[in-house]
N, C-alpha and C positions, 0 to 999 in steps of 0.2 A: 637707335640711329640719331645722328644729329646732322644738320645741314653742312657743318664744317668739319666734322670728324667722323666718329663711329668706329666700329670694330669689324674686322674681317670675319664673317661667319665661317669661312673655310679654315682659318687659323684656329678658331674656337673649336670646330669639329675635330681637327687633328690633335689639338692639345688635350682634348677630353678622351680620345680613343683609349689610351692606356688605363684610364680610371673608370670607364663605364662598366655597367653590367654587361653580361653576354649579349644583351639586346637593349636597344633604347628607342625612344619614340622617334618616329619619322618626323622631322621638323614640320610644324604646321604649315610653314611657308612652302613646303614641298608638295602640299596638296591644295591649299587655298590661299588666295590673296585677299585678305579681309574676309569676306564671306563668299567670294567668287572662286569657283573651282578652277584650278589650272587645267588646261586641256591636255589630252594625251600627247599632242604634238609638242607641248612644252615639257611635260613630265618625263618623257622618255630621254631626251638629251640631258635633262636635269639629273635624272638618276644615273645616267652614264658618267657624267662629270663627277658626281659624288663618289661613285664607285672608283673612279680613277684617283681621286684624292686619297681614299682609304687604302687602295692598293699601293700607291706611292709611299704611304706612311709605313706599311709593313714590309714592302718589297723593294723600295727604291724606285728609280725610274724604270718604266716598263709598261706593258699593256695589261689588259684585264681579260686575257683569254681564259683563264681559269677562274673558279669561283672566288669571290671577294669575301674576306672574313668580316662582313658587316651584316647585322641581322636586325633591321629596323622593323618596328611594328607600327601600323597606321590606324590607330583608333579613330582618327579624325574622319576617315572615310565611312565609318559607321557600319551597321549590319544590314542595311537595306538590300533586298533582293526582289526583283520583279519576276514573278513566276511566268508571266506571258512572254517577256522579251529576253529574260536571262540577264538583265542589266543589274550590276552590283558594283558600286564605286570601289569597295575594298578588293573584290576579286580582280577587277581591272588593274588596280594599282599593284597587287601582288604579282600578276603576270608581267607587268612592266618592269618591276624590280628584278624578277627572275631573268628577264631578257637582258638586263644590265649586269648580270652575273652576281647580283646580290642574293642574300638568303633571308628573305623577309620572314618574320614570325607572325602568322595570322592571329588576329586579335578580336575576340568577342567582347563587345561592350555590354556590360551587365545592366539589366533592368528587370525587376520582378514582373514587369508587364510583358516581357518577351517570352513566348512559350518555349518549352524545352524541345518541342518538335522542330522549331526554327533553328535551334542550336544544333540539333542532330543533322539537319540538312546542310547547315553551314559547314560543319566539320567534314561531312562527306565531300562537299565541293572543294574544300581546301586540300584534302587528300588527292582528289582528282587533278587539281591544278598542278600540284607538284609532280604527280605521275606523268603528266603531259611533257614535263621537262626532264623526265628520266630520273627523278629524285623521289626518295621516300620522305614524307613529312615526319618530322621527329618532335616538334615542339609547337605549342600554342600558348596563348595568353588570354586571361580573363581580366578585363579592365573594369575597375570600379571608379567611375567618374566622380562620385561623391557619396561617401558612406552614409547609410541611413538605417532605419529599423529593419529593413528587409535584407540587409547584408548579414546573414546568419550562417553558422556552420552547416546546418541542415540544408539550406538553400544552395550554398556553395558546393557541398558534396554532391548534390543532385546534378549540378552543372558538370563537375569534374567527372562523375561517373558516366554521364551521357557521352562525354568525349571518349572516355576509356572504352566504352562498349562499341563505339563506332570503329575504333582502331582494332578491337578484338574481332569484330565481324568481318573486317577486311584482311585479317590474317597478318596484321602489323604488330610489332613490339609495342609495349605500353609507351605512350608519349610522355615527354616532359611537359608538365602543365605549370605555367607561371601564374601567380596570383598577384595582382596589383591591389594593395591593401591600404587605402586611405584611412586616416583615423581622425574624425572630428568629434567623437563623443567618448573616447577612451575605451571603447569596446573592441576595436579592431584586433589588438594583440590577443585578447582572450578568444575571439572568433577564430583567429589564425591558429592558436594553440589547439583548439578543439578540432579544427580541420585536420591538423597533423595527426591527431589521435584517430580520427575516422579513417585517414589514409592508411595508418599502420594496421588498423583492424581489418582493412580490405586487402592488406598485403601489397599496397601500392607505394612505391618508394621513390618515384620521380616527380614529387611535388615540390615546387619552389615558391616560397612566399616572401615578397620583399618586406624589408623592415628597416628601422632606423635607430639611431642611438636613443637612449632614454631622454625624456624631456623634449624630443624633437617637436612633437605636437602636430605634425602633419601626416606622418606615416607611423605605423604601429611600433610600439616599444619592443625592441628585439629581445630584451631579457625576459619579458612576459611570454612572447611568442616561443622562444626556445626552451621554456620550462617544460614543454611537451616532449622534448628530445632528451636522450641520455648522453650528456656531454661528459667527457673525461676531464680530469683536472687541467690538462694543458689547454683544452678547448675553452674551458671556463676562464682561464687566465687570459687567453687571447681575446676573448669577448670583452672582458673588463678593460684590457689595454686599448682595444679599438674604440670603445665608447669614451674612454678618457681622452684619447687623442682627438676624436671628433669634437668633443666639447671644447677642448682647448683651441681648435681651429675656428670653431664658431665664435668663441669669445674674441678671437683676434680680428676676424674679418667682417663680423656682422654688427651693423649699427643697431638692429633690432634685437629682441631677445631670441632665445633658441626656438620659440614657436614659429618664427618667421625666418628660418635659416637661409637667408639670401644675402649675397654680397651686394650691397646697395649703396649708392652714393650718399654721402653724409647729409645732403640737403633734400633727399627724396622722401615723398610721402607714400611711395609704393612699397608695400611690404612683401611683395613677391607672391606668386601663385594666384589662383583664381580668387581666393578670399581677399588678397591684397589689392588686386585690380578692381574688384567690386567696391572696395572702400574708396579707392581713388576716384572712380567714376561717380559714386554717390556724392562725394565732396564737390566734384565739378558741377553737379546739378543742385547743390545746396540742399541735399536730402539727408535725412536722419539715417546714418549708416546702420543703425540697429534694426531698421525695418526692411532692409534690402533683401534679406533672405526670405522673409514672409512674402514679399512682392514676387520674388522668383517662383515660389511654390504656388502662389495664386495663378501666375501666368501659365505654369506648367499644368495646372488642373484644367484650365479653360482651353489651352492650346498645347496639348500633350505631344510635343515632338519627340520627347523621350529617348534621347541618347542614341538614336540611329542616324542622326543627321550631323553634319559637320559644320561648325562645332556647336553642339546642342546647348552648352552652357551659355554661350553668347546670345543665342536666341532667347533663352529664358531671362537673361539679364536685361536685354533690350526691351522685351515685352514687359518685364517687371518695372523697369524705369518708366515706361510709357503709362503704366497703370498708376504709378506713384505721382506723376506730374499732371495727371488729368483731373481737374477740379470737379468734373461731372461724375466721377466715380467715388462715391462715399456711401458707406464706409468701404475701406479697401478690403474687399472680400470677393471670392469667386462668383457669388450670386450677384453682387453689384456689377462686376465686369460683364457677366452674361446679360444683365438687364440693359447696360449701356450699349453693348454691341448689338443686341437684338432690337434695340430702339433706334438704330441707325447711327450710333456713335462711332467716331474714328479714334485711332490711337496714333500718337506721334512716334512712328517707327520708320526706319529707312526702307528704301525699296528692296534691299537685299533680304530683309526679314519677310516682306510680302511675297517675294519670289520663293523663298523657302517654304512659306505656308502654302503657297499654291502648288508647289511640287509635292509636298507631303511625303518625303522619302523616309518613312519610318515604318515600324512593325506594329504600330498602335492605330486603331481606327480613328478616323478624323471626327471631330465634334462639329456640330452644326454651326457653332460660333466661328469656326475657322472660315467657312464659306461666307458667312454673314459679314465678317469683317472685310473680306476681300470685296464683297458686293458694295459695302459702304465706302470703299476707297478705290473706285475704278480708275480715276485719273492717275493716282499715285502708282497703282499696279501697272497700268498700261505704260507709264513713263519708265518704270523699272524694267519691264519686259523688253521695251524698245531700245533701252540703253545697252549698247555693246561695249563692254569695258575693253579698252585698248591694252591687251596683255603683251608683254615683251616676249617675243618668240626667238627661235634660233636665227632667223633671217635678219633680226634687228641688231645682232651682236657683231662687233668688229671681229674680223678674222684673226686678229692678233691676241685675243683673250686666251688666257691659260685655262686649264680645267677648273682651277679654284675660282677664277673670275666668272666663268660660265655658270658655275654653281651659284655664285652670289647673284648674278644678274637675272638668271631664270627663276631662282628660288625666291628672291626678294623683289623681283619685278622692277618698277621704275626707280625705287630707292636703291635697289641693288645695283642697277646699271649706273646710277649716279655715283654710287660708292666706288665702283671700279675706276671712274674718272678721278675721284678724290685720291685714290691710291697713287695714281701717276703723279699727282702734285705733292705727295708726301704729307697730306693733311689728315690722314686717318690716325686713330689712336691705338691701332693693333699692337705696336711694339710694347705698349705698356700693359698688355694683358697679364704678364707675369710679374707686374709690380703694383699689386692692388693698394699697397700702403702709399703709393704716390698717386695713383689714379683716383682713388676714392677719398683722399684726405681733404680736410678743409683748406680752402685757398690760403696760401702764404703761411701754412703751418709746418712745412717740411723743414727739418732741422739741418743746419749746415753740418756737413760731414756724413750725411746719410748716404749709404751705398745701396744701390739697387741694380737689378738686371733688366735689360730690354730684349725683346724677341726679334731676331733677324731671320724671318722665315719667308723664303721665296716661293714655297709651295710648288717647286718644280721637280720634286722627286728627291732632292738632296735633304739631308737632315737639317733641321733648324739650328741656328746658332744663337747663343746667348752672350751678350756683351755686358760687362760690368761698367756702371757709371757711378761717379761720386758727385753728389751735389755740394757745391762750395758755399752757396748762400745767395741772398737777395740783395739788390742795390737799386738805387734810383738812376734812371738814365742821366748821363752827364749833360749839363747845359739845359736842363728843363726850365725854360725861362718863366713858365707860369707858376713855378714853385710847387712844393710838395702837397699843397692843398688843392691844386688844380684838378678838375675833373678829367683833364686830358693827359695827366702824367703817366709815365711808363716805367716799368720795372726792368731791371737787368737780372737774368738768372744765369748763374755761372756753374759750369759742370767740368769735370775732369774725365777724359776718356783716353786710355792708352798714353797717359802722360801729357796729353795736349789739353789746354784749357779752351773750352767752348762757351761763348756767351750768346744768349738769346734775349732779345728785347720784345716785351709784350705789354699790352695795356694793363694797368693796375686794376685788378678785379674790384677793389674797394671803390675806385673812382667810377668804374662802370656801373656798380650797384647804386652809387649816389646819383649818377646821371639818370639811371632808370627810375629811381624813386622820385626824381623831380620831373620826370616826363609826364605829360598829360595822358590819362587813361581814356578808355572808351566812354562816350557820353551815355548816361543812363536815360531810359525812357521815363517820362513822367507818369507815375501810376494813375490810372483812370482817364488818361488822355487818349482818346480813340485815335487821334492823328499821329501818335507816336507808337509804332509797333515794337514791342520789346522782344528780346530773345528769350525763348522758352527752352530750347534745346541748345546747350552750350557746344561750342566747337569752332573750327576754323572756317571762315567765310571763303568758299570756293568761287562762287559767282552769283550775280543777280540774273534772274530770268525776265526781269522787267526793266524799263528805263524811265527816266524822268519824263512826266507828261502822260504816261500810260494810264488808262482807265482800268481798274482792277475788276476781275470777274471771279466770283467765289469758286474755289476749287482749282484755279490755275496755279501753276508753280510760281512762287514769289522769288525764291532764291535757293541755293544749294549749299549746305554746310557739310563739313566732314566731322562726324561725331562718333566716338567709339569705333574707329577704324572703318566706318562705312559712310557713304554719301547719303545725306538726309535731305530730301526734297521738301521744302516748307511750302504748303499750299496757302492760298488766300482764305482766311476764315470767312464764314458767311456774313458776319457783321461788317466786313470791310468791302463788301460788294458795291461797286459803283464809285468808290473813292479814287482819287487821282494821286499818282506818285509825285511828291514834291521834292524829295531828296533821298539819295542813297549814300549814307554816311560812311559805309565800311569799304575797305579795300579787299578785293578778291585775290586769290592766289595767282601768281604769274610764274613763269619759268625761272625768274630771278629771285622772287621773294615769296615768303609765306603770306597767306591772307591774314586779316585781323582775327585775333582769337577772342571770341565773344563768350561772356558769362551770362547767366540768367539775369534778365533785367536790362542788359545793354540795348541801346537804341539800334534797331536793325533797319527800319524803313520809316521815313517821315511822309505823311500823307496830307491831302487837303481836299476840300469839297470840290466837286466837278464844276 
């Protein structure tokens, strides 16, 4: 997303439908906004609008009275199930999707700490849910959120066989079982190949394991995986051709190497996927990226939310970051964290993390450090529990929105609703989705004479159109009185469309970059000066909770930042108790403008003696 452009999620969904697997992940935005779950009152119309988009793609304009050929799986809802109340986030979401005439694929999130008996009960519930809708469940999925030493063929087969036996006991045909097979240590394809052999030995033939071309680096190598199968000559030839074509596509559109196969803007530090976002966030905190995984593992040992909560990886990351930036925790080990927490220490985490810890919706027993941390941070927890996030609901939407726009506004909340308004002004970048060579190229590098296509998709049930454009070249705006070296100079971009020349005048990005380089940045706090409070957690300043002249009390909320997609309430440290606010140097977010972006060490608050 950008504040002036962005891409239409509905267009992206529809463009991807012909190329996706039989099922694909339910967008995380369709279950959570940041770490806040969308309510059923929002999810239901969201699923209905999404189903309408998919139905329009396959059937043209019309209703969704019959089942929609869209099979999302929602691993973000996790496996949690409350025996007392029957509450299960994933079960609820599955029912809502079925009500919207979609055909969701139930998804078990793998962890070696989850007992097979829980998987058995989960499978039986999924069968029951589909039966309530008059359907026979035919397929399930096992999600591997991050491959490790516990991801073995024996363990996986025990899970698959548990599912098979549930279907057999209910008199149902053998299910299709999909295996999500991340590969971070090179063992996944070998594990998958051995799993295929075990399935053959058990005469089970409906096992599907996802794979990727050689050298992909994130999912298992399909040539190793398929070595367990007897492919004929034409199948082997097709596999080789597929892998060759995929490598050529990666070479064309990927700034990074094939280990991070993402279409990424030329100037981005984000390599894609969980690993890429971890690296980006570690850089924002000025942390050693090589230590981030160890910090996450330490966090998970002390606070084992373990893959049943949505999204567990972000809780691990945020707790891991908090451990890394806390100088009182040394060495960085699980024992040191336990000592710090049990001694009354706090961690610099957002209220969303504290709420997740307090709810503890996981299948793993809670450690005593979880309760102790919450006890150490009562003000922060109370503030987080008291905060009622303003979620965008159906009643907040204009009646004129299309199904695609409802999908965007409800699924992406405030930013999504803002985007629908940008669409009306024509400022979104969606038409360039099918022109990555233009969209992701270095500024001013497009060659004169380049032809490309733009997408004309009204998402109203009609098929999208593609229009050919020819770029004629760059030029300076005529009459630029300040000259070519001026920071205010503008470019003229000339295009040819259906024989007509079209000119667009825009600010020169080189001039804008020069102006930005010359602009004054945020002031840094003086190290060791108690009266200058530095930023520890980087992020956007949302608002101050104090004003000039206020006398500070330890533990009260000083300001609110947005960091790692969540609101972070910054409390007054004990050593600043009794000091008076002298100045608030940062600008908070407004409806019209983003708040100041703060890096570690930037001056956040200036104080004085009372």
